[in-house]
Steps between C-alpha positions, in 0.01 A plus 500: 500500500529152358250345258416165654214402266372597156132414490277390213195657659386720785377208709840329505672831575282556805531137615877544497475837675279363777718191550804725540317732738382200707869411538570852626656627177371830360399446138384731223315430173625718216313540173151448639373837380623430145266207438211706363721732300504296181124473454395159371852383419663279763802653667763250615822534692411800711396342831796461734516425871789675670651476847778687682848374409569400862217243492607332176606159635193462721268619222642252250438219751138614540452519123649154452227365729222646286357312204465796265711361219752722332452857390431579136766523235553867551473721192638786709876517529662377821670839507167630634554284809822687571336841500575680822769254609858614542730400215 
């Protein structure tokens, strides 16, 4: 899996997911179930839109066409993005 977008909010994550799916690319939103876990405190840096590695180039082209801005400055280490990927 490749993280193609780190979203600020759930709406942007699902906009990206649906745009990718409309282009025929399977997309997954990770971190959605964590949003209510912190109570009243905002939880940032957990929403990520992932796609299969084979669709990376096409997915990046789709994401470039969206006007979602950039993802948040991620307080979670980029090492988390590498989880499950071969070294």
